[in-house]
MMTF fields as JSON, N, C-alpha, C and O atoms, coordinates in Angstrom:
{
  "mmtfVersion": "1.0.0",
  "mmtfProducer": "UNKNOWN",
  "numBonds": 403,
  "numAtoms": 404,
  "numGroups": 101,
  "numChains": 1,
  "numModels": 1,
  "chainsPerModel": [1],
  "groupsPerChain": [101],
  "chainIdList": ["A"],
  "bondAtomList": [4, 2, 8, 6, 12, 10, 16, 14, 20, 18, 24, 22, 28, 26, 32, 30, 36, 34, 40, 38, 44, 42, 48, 46, 52, 50, 56, 54, 60, 58, 64, 62, 68, 66, 72, 70, 76, 74, 80, 78, 84, 82, 88, 86, 92, 90, 96, 94, 100, 98, 104, 102, 108, 106, 112, 110, 116, 114, 120, 118, 124, 122, 128, 126, 132, 130, 136, 134, 140, 138, 144, 142, 148, 146, 152, 150, 156, 154, 160, 158, 164, 162, 168, 166, 172, 170, 176, 174, 180, 178, 184, 182, 188, 186, 192, 190, 196, 194, 200, 198, 204, 202, 208, 206, 212, 210, 216, 214, 220, 218, 224, 222, 228, 226, 232, 230, 236, 234, 240, 238, 244, 242, 248, 246, 252, 250, 256, 254, 260, 258, 264, 262, 268, 266, 272, 270, 276, 274, 280, 278, 284, 282, 288, 286, 292, 290, 296, 294, 300, 298, 304, 302, 308, 306, 312, 310, 316, 314, 320, 318, 324, 322, 328, 326, 332, 330, 336, 334, 340, 338, 344, 342, 348, 346, 352, 350, 356, 354, 360, 358, 364, 362, 368, 366, 372, 370, 376, 374, 380, 378, 384, 382, 388, 386, 392, 390, 396, 394, 400, 398],
  "bondOrderList": [1, 1, 1, 1, 1, 1, 1, 1, 1, 1, 1, 1, 1, 1, 1, 1, 1, 1, 1, 1, 1, 1, 1, 1, 1, 1, 1, 1, 1, 1, 1, 1, 1, 1, 1, 1, 1, 1, 1, 1, 1, 1, 1, 1, 1, 1, 1, 1, 1, 1, 1, 1, 1, 1, 1, 1, 1, 1, 1, 1, 1, 1, 1, 1, 1, 1, 1, 1, 1, 1, 1, 1, 1, 1, 1, 1, 1, 1, 1, 1, 1, 1, 1, 1, 1, 1, 1, 1, 1, 1, 1, 1, 1, 1, 1, 1, 1, 1, 1, 1],
  "groupList": [{"groupName": "MET", "atomNameList": ["N", "CA", "C", "O"], "elementList": ["N", "C", "C", "O"], "formalChargeList": [0, 0, 0, 0], "bondAtomList": [1, 0, 2, 1, 3, 2], "bondOrderList": [1, 1, 2], "singleLetterCode": "M", "chemCompType": "L-PEPTIDE LINKING"}, {"groupName": "ILE", "atomNameList": ["N", "CA", "C", "O"], "elementList": ["N", "C", "C", "O"], "formalChargeList": [0, 0, 0, 0], "bondAtomList": [1, 0, 2, 1, 3, 2], "bondOrderList": [1, 1, 2], "singleLetterCode": "I", "chemCompType": "L-PEPTIDE LINKING"}, {"groupName": "PHE", "atomNameList": ["N", "CA", "C", "O"], "elementList": ["N", "C", "C", "O"], "formalChargeList": [0, 0, 0, 0], "bondAtomList": [1, 0, 2, 1, 3, 2], "bondOrderList": [1, 1, 2], "singleLetterCode": "F", "chemCompType": "L-PEPTIDE LINKING"}, {"groupName": "LYS", "atomNameList": ["N", "CA", "C", "O"], "elementList": ["N", "C", "C", "O"], "formalChargeList": [0, 0, 0, 0], "bondAtomList": [1, 0, 2, 1, 3, 2], "bondOrderList": [1, 1, 2], "singleLetterCode": "K", "chemCompType": "L-PEPTIDE LINKING"}, {"groupName": "SER", "atomNameList": ["N", "CA", "C", "O"], "elementList": ["N", "C", "C", "O"], "formalChargeList": [0, 0, 0, 0], "bondAtomList": [1, 0, 2, 1, 3, 2], "bondOrderList": [1, 1, 2], "singleLetterCode": "S", "chemCompType": "L-PEPTIDE LINKING"}, {"groupName": "ALA", "atomNameList": ["N", "CA", "C", "O"], "elementList": ["N", "C", "C", "O"], "formalChargeList": [0, 0, 0, 0], "bondAtomList": [1, 0, 2, 1, 3, 2], "bondOrderList": [1, 1, 2], "singleLetterCode": "A", "chemCompType": "L-PEPTIDE LINKING"}, {"groupName": "LEU", "atomNameList": ["N", "CA", "C", "O"], "elementList": ["N", "C", "C", "O"], "formalChargeList": [0, 0, 0, 0], "bondAtomList": [1, 0, 2, 1, 3, 2], "bondOrderList": [1, 1, 2], "singleLetterCode": "L", "chemCompType": "L-PEPTIDE LINKING"}, {"groupName": "GLU", "atomNameList": ["N", "CA", "C", "O"], "elementList": ["N", "C", "C", "O"], "formalChargeList": [0, 0, 0, 0], "bondAtomList": [1, 0, 2, 1, 3, 2], "bondOrderList": [1, 1, 2], "singleLetterCode": "E", "chemCompType": "L-PEPTIDE LINKING"}, {"groupName": "ASN", "atomNameList": ["N", "CA", "C", "O"], "elementList": ["N", "C", "C", "O"], "formalChargeList": [0, 0, 0, 0], "bondAtomList": [1, 0, 2, 1, 3, 2], "bondOrderList": [1, 1, 2], "singleLetterCode": "N", "chemCompType": "L-PEPTIDE LINKING"}, {"groupName": "GLY", "atomNameList": ["N", "CA", "C", "O"], "elementList": ["N", "C", "C", "O"], "formalChargeList": [0, 0, 0, 0], "bondAtomList": [1, 0, 2, 1, 3, 2], "bondOrderList": [1, 1, 2], "singleLetterCode": "G", "chemCompType": "PEPTIDE LINKING"}, {"groupName": "VAL", "atomNameList": ["N", "CA", "C", "O"], "elementList": ["N", "C", "C", "O"], "formalChargeList": [0, 0, 0, 0], "bondAtomList": [1, 0, 2, 1, 3, 2], "bondOrderList": [1, 1, 2], "singleLetterCode": "V", "chemCompType": "L-PEPTIDE LINKING"}, {"groupName": "THR", "atomNameList": ["N", "CA", "C", "O"], "elementList": ["N", "C", "C", "O"], "formalChargeList": [0, 0, 0, 0], "bondAtomList": [1, 0, 2, 1, 3, 2], "bondOrderList": [1, 1, 2], "singleLetterCode": "T", "chemCompType": "L-PEPTIDE LINKING"}, {"groupName": "ARG", "atomNameList": ["N", "CA", "C", "O"], "elementList": ["N", "C", "C", "O"], "formalChargeList": [0, 0, 0, 0], "bondAtomList": [1, 0, 2, 1, 3, 2], "bondOrderList": [1, 1, 2], "singleLetterCode": "R", "chemCompType": "L-PEPTIDE LINKING"}, {"groupName": "ASP", "atomNameList": ["N", "CA", "C", "O"], "elementList": ["N", "C", "C", "O"], "formalChargeList": [0, 0, 0, 0], "bondAtomList": [1, 0, 2, 1, 3, 2], "bondOrderList": [1, 1, 2], "singleLetterCode": "D", "chemCompType": "L-PEPTIDE LINKING"}, {"groupName": "TYR", "atomNameList": ["N", "CA", "C", "O"], "elementList": ["N", "C", "C", "O"], "formalChargeList": [0, 0, 0, 0], "bondAtomList": [1, 0, 2, 1, 3, 2], "bondOrderList": [1, 1, 2], "singleLetterCode": "Y", "chemCompType": "L-PEPTIDE LINKING"}, {"groupName": "PRO", "atomNameList": ["N", "CA", "C", "O"], "elementList": ["N", "C", "C", "O"], "formalChargeList": [0, 0, 0, 0], "bondAtomList": [1, 0, 2, 1, 3, 2], "bondOrderList": [1, 1, 2], "singleLetterCode": "P", "chemCompType": "L-PEPTIDE LINKING"}, {"groupName": "HIS", "atomNameList": ["N", "CA", "C", "O"], "elementList": ["N", "C", "C", "O"], "formalChargeList": [0, 0, 0, 0], "bondAtomList": [1, 0, 2, 1, 3, 2], "bondOrderList": [1, 1, 2], "singleLetterCode": "H", "chemCompType": "L-PEPTIDE LINKING"}, {"groupName": "GLN", "atomNameList": ["N", "CA", "C", "O"], "elementList": ["N", "C", "C", "O"], "formalChargeList": [0, 0, 0, 0], "bondAtomList": [1, 0, 2, 1, 3, 2], "bondOrderList": [1, 1, 2], "singleLetterCode": "Q", "chemCompType": "L-PEPTIDE LINKING"}, {"groupName": "TRP", "atomNameList": ["N", "CA", "C", "O"], "elementList": ["N", "C", "C", "O"], "formalChargeList": [0, 0, 0, 0], "bondAtomList": [1, 0, 2, 1, 3, 2], "bondOrderList": [1, 1, 2], "singleLetterCode": "W", "chemCompType": "L-PEPTIDE LINKING"}],
  "groupTypeList": [0, 1, 2, 3, 4, 2, 3, 5, 6, 4, 2, 6, 6, 7, 8, 9, 3, 10, 5, 11, 0, 12, 13, 14, 15, 16, 12, 10, 8, 17, 11, 1, 14, 10, 17, 0, 15, 7, 9, 1, 4, 12, 12, 11, 1, 5, 3, 5, 3, 1, 7, 3, 10, 10, 6, 8, 8, 11, 0, 8, 12, 1, 3, 14, 2, 13, 1, 4, 9, 2, 4, 4, 15, 7, 7, 18, 6, 7, 7, 5, 1, 12, 6, 8, 3, 3, 1, 15, 12, 14, 1, 1, 1, 6, 3, 6, 1, 3, 3, 14, 1],
  "groupIdList": [1, 2, 3, 4, 5, 6, 7, 8, 9, 10, 11, 12, 13, 14, 15, 16, 17, 18, 19, 20, 21, 22, 23, 24, 25, 26, 27, 28, 29, 30, 31, 32, 33, 34, 35, 36, 37, 38, 39, 40, 41, 42, 43, 44, 45, 46, 47, 48, 49, 50, 51, 52, 53, 54, 55, 56, 57, 58, 59, 60, 61, 62, 63, 64, 65, 66, 67, 68, 69, 70, 71, 72, 73, 74, 75, 76, 77, 78, 79, 80, 81, 82, 83, 84, 85, 86, 87, 88, 89, 90, 91, 92, 93, 94, 95, 96, 97, 98, 99, 100, 101],
  "secStructList": [7, 5, 7, 7, 7, 2, 2, 2, 2, 2, 2, 2, 2, 2, 2, 1, 3, 3, 3, 3, 3, 3, 1, 1, 7, 7, 7, 6, 6, 7, 3, 3, 3, 3, 3, 7, 7, 6, 6, 6, 7, 7, 7, 3, 3, 3, 3, 3, 3, 3, 3, 3, 3, 3, 3, 7, 7, 2, 2, 2, 2, 2, 2, 2, 4, 4, 4, 6, 6, 1, 1, 1, 2, 2, 2, 2, 2, 2, 2, 2, 2, 2, 2, 2, 1, 1, 7, 7, 1, 3, 3, 3, 3, 3, 3, 3, 3, 3, 3, 7, 7],
  "xCoordList": [-49.371, -50.809, -51.143, -50.59, -52.035, -52.428, -53.646, -54.626, -53.574, -54.696, -55.366, -54.776, -56.605, -57.381, -58.237, -58.748, -58.394, -59.171, -58.229, -57.411, -58.35, -57.489, -57.818, -56.95, -59.077, -59.445, -58.659, -58.076, -58.645, -57.936, -56.436, -55.774, -55.893, -54.457, -54.039, -53.039, -54.782, -54.475, -54.532, -53.696, -55.518, -55.651, -54.431, -53.905, -53.974, -52.775, -51.568, -50.831, -51.363, -50.186, -50.232, -49.19, -51.41, -51.542, -51.632, -51.187, -52.207, -52.463, -51.625, -51.616, -50.931, -50.052, -50.726, -50.079, -52.018, -52.771, -54.017, -54.565, -54.466, -55.71, -56.307, -55.59, -57.639, -58.365, -58.814, -59.407, -58.528, -58.87, -59.517, -59.105, -60.523, -61.212, -60.506, -60.239, -60.205, -59.47, -60.004, -60.594, -59.797, -60.172, -59.036, -59.276, -57.816, -56.669, -56.418, -56.374, -56.252, -56.047, -54.578, -53.853, -54.167, -52.784, -52.483, -53.395, -51.216, -50.784, -50.424, -49.859, -50.748, -50.367, -48.844, -48.167, -48.317, -46.882, -46.207, -45.001, -46.961, -46.416, -46.099, -46.892, -44.953, -44.597, -45.112, -44.916, -45.771, -46.279, -45.8, -45.438, -45.801, -45.427, -46.676, -47.378, -46.942, -48.137, -47.839, -46.855, -48.708, -48.523, -49.744, -50.865, -49.48, -50.555, -51.197, -50.57, -52.451, -53.09, -52.454, -51.793, -52.663, -52.168, -52.769, -53.863, -52.038, -52.532, -52.112, -52.106, -51.763, -51.301, -49.79, -49.088, -49.306, -47.873, -47.71, -47.859, -47.409, -47.324, -45.994, -45.132, -45.824, -44.591, -44.902, -45.985, -43.925, -44.088, -44.002, -43.044, -45.014, -45.028, -44.906, -44.698, -45.038, -44.93, -44.698, -44.947, -44.217, -44.041, -44.895, -44.909, -45.611, -46.509, -46.454, -45.943, -46.99, -47.043, -48.504, -49.281, -48.871, -50.216, -50.317, -49.622, -51.192, -51.371, -52.437, -52.323, -53.483, -54.609, -55.37, -55.422, -55.954, -56.82, -58.092, -58.035, -59.246, -60.527, -61.504, -61.326, -62.53, -63.562, -64.326, -64.546, -64.717, -65.481, -66.961, -67.636, -67.445, -68.868, -69.339, -68.53, -70.617, -71.191, -70.541, -70.205, -70.364, -69.775, -68.353, -68.008, -67.539, -66.165, -66.105, -65.216, -67.029, -67.058, -67.371, -66.781, -68.292, -68.619, -67.42, -67.113, -66.753, -65.609, -64.422, -63.745, -64.162, -62.938, -63.128, -62.137, -64.374, -64.543, -63.849, -63.489, -63.661, -63.023, -61.554, -60.96, -60.957, -59.59, -59.565, -58.529, -60.698, -60.798, -60.59, -60.269, -60.776, -60.719, -62.082, -62.198, -63.119, -64.478, -65.32, -64.997, -66.398, -67.206, -68.238, -68.821, -68.472, -69.428, -69.106, -68.447, -69.573, -69.383, -70.057, -69.564, -71.187, -71.914, -71.123, -71.047, -70.537, -69.732, -68.519, -68.173, -67.889, -66.73, -67.111, -66.405, -68.226, -68.686, -69.039, -68.685, -69.727, -70.089, -68.853, -68.836, -67.821, -66.575, -65.893, -65.381, -65.878, -65.268, -65.998, -65.362, -67.31, -68.092, -67.848, -67.718, -67.787, -67.525, -66.173, -66.055, -65.166, -63.828, -63.645, -62.895, -64.321, -64.122, -65.247, -65.118, -66.342, -67.533, -68.214, -69.073, -67.824, -68.435, -67.934, -67.096, -68.444, -67.97, -66.698, -66.742, -65.569, -64.337, -64.491, -65.264, -63.76, -63.918, -63.261, -63.683, -62.233, -61.447, -61.313, -61.421, -61.074, -60.644, -59.215, -58.939, -58.328, -56.906, -56.524, -56.807, -55.889, -55.416, -53.923, -53.131, -53.556, -52.168, -51.586, -52.267, -50.337, -49.6, -48.444, -47.633, -48.368, -47.325, -45.949, -45.788, -44.98, -43.606, -42.763, -42.003, -42.916, -42.09, -42.775, -43.373, -42.69, -43.194, -42.023, -40.901, -42.297, -41.282, -41.594, -40.878, -42.646, -42.992, -42.985, -43.25],
  "yCoordList": [42.054, 42.06, 43.361, 43.662, 44.112, 45.4, 45.204, 44.571, 45.751, 45.698, 47.06, 48.037, 47.124, 48.361, 48.435, 49.501, 47.312, 47.269, 47.342, 46.448, 48.403, 48.558, 47.554, 47.191, 47.1, 46.081, 44.804, 44.232, 44.358, 43.123, 43.285, 42.393, 44.413, 44.663, 44.712, 44.102, 45.418, 45.505, 44.132, 43.803, 43.333, 41.988, 41.149, 40.451, 41.206, 40.464, 40.897, 40.057, 42.202, 42.707, 42.425, 42.212, 42.421, 42.203, 40.725, 40.339, 39.892, 38.495, 37.48, 36.295, 37.943, 37.062, 36.18, 35.329, 36.373, 35.564, 36.342, 37.094, 36.161, 36.802, 36.022, 35.413, 36.055, 35.526, 36.739, 37.672, 36.719, 37.845, 37.336, 36.31, 38.046, 37.647, 38.27, 39.471, 37.419, 37.856, 37.157, 36.081, 37.77, 37.145, 36.328, 35.386, 36.68, 35.972, 34.679, 34.713, 33.544, 32.263, 32.044, 31.299, 32.683, 32.529, 31.064, 30.271, 30.714, 29.341, 29.15, 30.046, 28.0, 27.641, 27.637, 27.186, 28.144, 28.288, 29.424, 29.629, 30.157, 31.311, 32.412, 32.675, 33.048, 34.192, 35.446, 35.627, 36.308, 37.566, 38.724, 38.541, 39.911, 41.124, 41.975, 42.256, 42.378, 43.136, 44.612, 45.118, 45.308, 46.736, 47.526, 47.02, 48.797, 49.736, 50.148, 50.024, 50.641, 51.088, 52.362, 53.103, 52.605, 53.828, 55.032, 54.963, 56.134, 57.356, 57.483, 58.587, 56.383, 56.431, 56.322, 57.251, 55.214, 54.991, 53.6, 52.606, 53.52, 52.238, 51.589, 51.437, 51.21, 50.555, 49.218, 48.997, 48.335, 47.01, 47.128, 47.683, 46.601, 46.697, 45.345, 45.277, 44.257, 42.926, 41.871, 42.081, 40.747, 39.572, 38.471, 38.295, 37.723, 36.675, 35.484, 35.577, 34.372, 33.152, 32.739, 32.834, 32.274, 31.769, 30.402, 29.459, 30.311, 29.06, 28.168, 26.942, 28.809, 28.038, 28.915, 30.137, 28.269, 28.935, 28.1, 26.909, 28.728, 28.026, 28.87, 30.079, 28.221, 28.962, 29.85, 29.483, 31.005, 31.941, 31.578, 31.909, 30.89, 30.557, 30.79, 31.076, 30.669, 30.95, 30.106, 30.618, 28.826, 27.932, 28.385, 28.417, 28.729, 29.145, 30.527, 30.788, 31.414, 32.732, 32.555, 33.232, 31.651, 31.372, 30.739, 31.07, 29.834, 29.117, 30.041, 29.875, 31.001, 31.803, 33.256, 33.968, 33.72, 35.132, 35.509, 36.67, 34.531, 34.842, 35.227, 35.748, 34.983, 35.457, 36.481, 36.679, 37.124, 38.127, 39.555, 40.457, 39.749, 41.101, 41.761, 42.888, 41.07, 41.622, 40.925, 39.823, 41.58, 41.057, 40.016, 39.34, 39.878, 38.879, 38.536, 39.312, 37.375, 37.047, 38.07, 38.357, 38.612, 39.592, 40.893, 41.456, 41.363, 42.591, 42.388, 43.268, 41.235, 40.901, 40.893, 41.472, 40.239, 40.169, 41.557, 41.886, 42.362, 43.724, 44.543, 45.258, 44.445, 45.182, 44.672, 45.468, 43.352, 42.774, 43.246, 43.575, 43.276, 43.75, 45.237, 45.674, 46.003, 47.443, 47.692, 48.567, 46.924, 47.122, 46.538, 47.088, 45.432, 44.729, 44.924, 44.531, 45.527, 45.731, 44.419, 44.398, 43.328, 42.012, 41.095, 41.497, 39.871, 38.908, 38.24, 37.582, 38.403, 37.74, 36.218, 35.679, 35.528, 34.079, 33.247, 32.118, 33.783, 32.976, 33.638, 34.856, 32.798, 33.25, 32.749, 31.557, 33.668, 33.366, 33.513, 34.541, 32.499, 32.557, 32.875, 32.129, 33.988, 34.437, 34.268, 34.507, 33.861, 33.793, 34.773, 34.706, 35.681, 36.704, 36.052, 35.201, 36.467, 36.011, 37.097, 36.833, 38.336, 39.426, 40.764, 40.998, 41.65, 43.021, 43.925, 43.719, 44.922, 45.916, 47.278, 48.247, 47.36, 48.639, 48.476, 49.434],
  "zCoordList": [-27.212, -26.97, -26.255, -25.196, -26.833, -26.27, -25.368, -25.761, -24.163, -23.222, -23.183, -22.723, -23.67, -23.627, -22.369, -22.024, -21.687, -20.452, -19.253, -19.04, -18.482, -17.317, -16.225, -15.432, -16.178, -15.181, -15.435, -14.513, -16.687, -17.035, -16.861, -16.329, -17.303, -17.183, -15.719, -15.341, -14.908, -13.472, -12.821, -11.979, -13.211, -12.644, -12.978, -12.111, -14.223, -14.616, -13.8, -13.285, -13.68, -12.976, -11.475, -10.856, -10.894, -9.456, -9.075, -7.994, -9.957, -9.611, -10.39, -10.06, -11.415, -12.159, -13.189, -13.799, -13.388, -14.355, -14.746, -13.94, -15.99, -16.422, -17.589, -18.383, -17.674, -18.83, -19.639, -19.097, -20.93, -21.794, -23.075, -23.617, -23.556, -24.786, -25.979, -26.008, -26.974, -28.161, -29.405, -29.315, -30.561, -31.824, -32.419, -33.175, -32.087, -32.649, -31.871, -30.641, -32.549, -31.856, -31.461, -32.121, -30.411, -29.933, -29.636, -29.398, -29.652, -29.394, -27.919, -27.292, -27.378, -26.017, -25.944, -26.869, -24.837, -24.549, -25.317, -25.178, -26.118, -26.829, -25.818, -24.915, -25.968, -25.13, -25.824, -27.026, -25.059, -25.611, -24.752, -23.59, -25.331, -24.62, -24.465, -25.437, -23.234, -22.889, -23.035, -22.494, -23.78, -24.009, -23.578, -23.538, -23.253, -22.951, -24.277, -25.33, -24.236, -25.478, -26.022, -25.294, -27.311, -27.935, -27.234, -26.674, -27.274, -26.662, -25.211, -24.668, -24.578, -23.196, -23.208, -22.809, -23.654, -23.783, -24.371, -23.661, -25.643, -26.337, -25.992, -26.858, -24.739, -24.354, -23.72, -23.179, -23.8, -23.217, -21.705, -21.168, -21.022, -19.562, -18.87, -17.658, -19.654, -19.045, -20.121, -21.308, -19.656, -20.512, -19.903, -18.685, -20.752, -20.264, -21.213, -22.329, -20.744, -21.544, -21.686, -20.736, -22.89, -23.13, -22.458, -22.835, -21.459, -20.727, -21.343, -21.338, -21.877, -22.415, -23.414, -23.274, -24.419, -25.392, -25.492, -25.798, -25.233, -25.32, -26.137, -26.284, -26.662, -27.38, -26.401, -25.247, -26.88, -26.066, -26.166, -27.141, -25.136, -25.069, -23.631, -22.748, -23.407, -22.081, -20.992, -19.925, -21.256, -20.256, -19.88, -18.699, -20.868, -20.58, -19.943, -19.133, -20.289, -19.614, -18.132, -17.289, -17.809, -16.401, -15.702, -14.557, -16.392, -15.808, -15.526, -14.511, -16.4, -16.297, -15.843, -15.678, -15.635, -15.292, -13.978, -13.781, -13.075, -11.792, -11.943, -10.999, -13.107, -13.346, -14.485, -15.12, -14.741, -15.811, -15.305, -16.079, -13.998, -13.448, -13.368, -12.888, -13.833, -13.823, -12.762, -12.319, -12.364, -11.26, -11.691, -10.844, -13.008, -13.492, -14.945, -15.637, -15.406, -16.825, -17.747, -18.838, -17.294, -18.096, -18.246, -19.338, -17.149, -17.207, -18.125, -18.914, -18.011, -18.841, -20.322, -21.148, -20.658, -22.039, -22.58, -23.712, -21.787, -22.217, -22.555, -23.557, -21.727, -21.98, -23.246, -24.033, -23.453, -24.658, -25.921, -26.922, -25.872, -27.02, -27.251, -28.395, -26.19, -26.323, -27.0, -27.858, -26.613, -27.15, -28.546, -29.351, -28.841, -30.109, -31.119, -32.278, -30.685, -31.531, -31.922, -32.802, -31.263, -31.474, -30.356, -29.549, -30.31, -29.312, -29.851, -30.89, -29.155, -29.601, -29.587, -28.795, -30.458, -30.641, -29.553, -29.306, -28.895, -27.958, -26.59, -26.45, -25.595, -24.276, -24.126, -24.264, -23.845, -23.718, -22.247, -21.633, -21.685, -20.301, -20.341, -20.916, -19.724, -19.689, -18.299, -17.302, -18.23, -16.966, -17.052, -17.977, -16.091, -16.057, -15.827, -14.952, -16.621, -16.46, -15.796, -14.864, -16.302, -15.793, -16.006, -17.056, -15.006, -15.113, -15.471, -15.009, -16.295, -16.645, -16.042, -16.297, -15.254, -14.614, -13.107, -12.381]
}
């Protein structure tokens, strides 16, 4: 899973958990490898587990923004739209397993 938002990536690495908006419906308990975006260094920097997958709607953005790394649900949504060119369908909750940096 590539993180293009440094706010979300930093939050995961510092707090051990993050909510991220994605279009792909990852599976609960799936192990994923966190990577930096292209152009910086496409290397694996962490291993995490999918804790929860929920639909991306106003109620869930309000519920999970406090673990998104953003200061408000609106800021989080704006960044997701900027990066994806649309509103992603899912909110994925990741739990950090191991850092490689």
